[in-house]
C-alpha angles and dihedrals in degrees: 000000000000113000120237089243092057091047090052092049092049091050091049091050093049093048091045092051091048091051092047093050089049091055094251097134099167092053092045091049093054093048096048093046090052090049091051091050088059097039116012096185099076109121095191092054092051089048096053092044087055090052091049092050090049090055089049089049091236090137100169091057090043090056092052094049090047092050089052090052093049092048090053095044111017094170095059107101093197090062090052090049094059091044089053092052091049092049091054091053095045095047095246097112100099095050091046091048092058090048092050092047091050092048093048090051094046095043107029091171094053105112092190092056090047091050092048091052098049096042092050093048089050092049090050090054094249091135100164092049089045091054091054091048091048090053089052091050090047090057087061093048108020093170095054107124091189090061091049090051092049091047090053090049090053090051088055091052092051091049095249094133098158090054091046090050091051090054091047092049090049090053092048090050089054090056098260096151097169128139093241093058093048088047091052090049090051091052091050093048090052092053091045089052096246097132097167092053089047090055091053093048095049090047088055091047091051093047087058099038112020091167096066112101094200093064093053090050090046093051090050090050092049092052090046092053090046087059090249096130095160092056091044091055091045091054091047094050090049089050093049090050087059096040106024098164141020111214125196104190125202123196088209097046116159087198141358106238127198105206112201115203137159135218113248096232097023089257143063109275099185135041103259143156119248095259094055093041093054099037114093118230094219132076101299089053090056095057107109116250110243110066093059140030106236122204103193111202134179115212088207082089110121091241106021097168094053092044092049090053089059094058111105119249118336125188099183141005120229107204103213094166084103104154103096096204093049092048093049098042094049095040093244094135089071093041093054092049090050092051093048092049092045091054095041095218134123120272130216109222102011111230092238091056091048090051090062092060099074114131092254091044092052091047090056102037105039101054091040094057107025139043090249131112120233120181115258106258124194127183117225135174132204095251090128117079092211115071087192092061091046090049089053091051091050092047088053090054102041140032124243136286093061129183121212115206131174117242119251091025126132108175109079100206091095098057114128121221124208124178097177141023096263093053091045091054090050092049092049091050090053092048094048092049089050089059100251107166095194140355147184123249108206129188110236106226112169134109132223113262085221132337108308094004131096128193134208124182122201130197139173123230107203121176086343095306126121121237124175114234105179146317111232128197129190144167087229125076090230098071109199120157099242129138093279092056092047090050090048092052094046088053090054110048091184088067090052086052088054091052091046090051091053092048096045099043113009093168090055092045101046102012130258089255090063092050087053090052091052092049088050086055089057089054091046094053094043088219122146090213137012139152124228130201111199146146139204119239123221090259090056097255119137121233122193118209098179135009116175143120094243093076126118107230102164106089098189092135089064097049097089090059097031106034093174087074092064100085093050090048090055091046093051092047092051091048092048092050091047090052091055095044095045095048092046089056090051 
């Protein structure tokens, strides 16, 4: 006869699992902890507590729960998987990797050691080695569906989507009707450009696991790629109702920061976990988590003001809706102001100040107030049926070369270049056929740094102070520090010397008077932070290409190849953190 204590434990476990699968982590945590207080040797309870602690980013506790789970059930690969993820976050992965390798060599038939090795390699991003280790583990347990699922996931990570799809189809044919397999199939269908099939797969995954954020994001992405933008936004809003904020708490926080961001298309466009989906790609997303508590919030929420009021305590708002055209077109300027006023806290980059930094606004305000050039920028729409007539009108207004850029765009890899009327007409025809409603025509006014080489300088203006970010050089007119530019610079050490000179002594490189002009720009915009892309002409005049608070000014990704950037990265980070802390204090 089953004892009352065992009945109680079983009931707690069932209720906890139901709460966890429904995304109710606090309720699940309380139930599992109570179950463990009654019976501490429940591997599954330790495992799920480890997963909860991972989501809370309490990695040390997650590791201990995961170790308990593995000790109680060493042949369960899923327990090893969570332990591996925790070890990566606590810094114990390298030591554990050597231990697993030694154990796998000493005990080649030990399935637990084999699982530990492949899951840790996968968590460390060593995907090819992890695949080999997974094959070795599969030889010890050829019927393990979990191993097949993880192998398919590794194939996805290595870009072998057809192979991953074959494994997923094999599992489905064997009756494996789990959410994770349907989710893998959805991811493969997306990459193989079968959006409708991806929609069906992610819908099946969600029907089986509605509490998994990645499946909501995947379904949104599938609808987006199927040109079903309305459905994609509906899925995203439903998801944000369930998960309105992603909080990274710090026990030593100098301030509790509500970071307001927006999705580019109003929906999730890629399968993603909650952390990646809510973490901005620009400067505020690069600030290490530890000195601040960050509440990351997407104003695409169906009721952003009400949801923001529910976020526990906030000392300051960081307005990261920093693209002026996007903010204005979607009405986010007013939404940000309403949130700030409702919370009654300071805001970094007031929405009204951001609104003045549109391309057309910069083109009007900067040259009128400062001794700085800004390319003439004129807004046009495709009201005319004849691109040739529109091209003629633009050519009458502006001088060639002319750049054509879509409104409300931030990434500059889609800019069109036209150096004569024929090319301009061709570009406009392409843009019109692509469905562009309106666009900017921009005079291109820069000079080559030397024959076949273009230069772009970037700086940060933080609390009114100038900080050099990088000096970029390219063979292409659209200078954008990607791998090709980095390779070009490494092939020309004299260009690296130019960048080093700018970083070491910016006043000597561009002149103290130009630093003063840029700091005057910060005062003119009334922004706490903005990035500026600019260049100096041969006659000494300064031309600004971009000036906005959406810019990424921390170049940490470049430091391994360009170590002379490290000290300025650290300086910019300190200034950025001080700006937040000081304004939060008032």
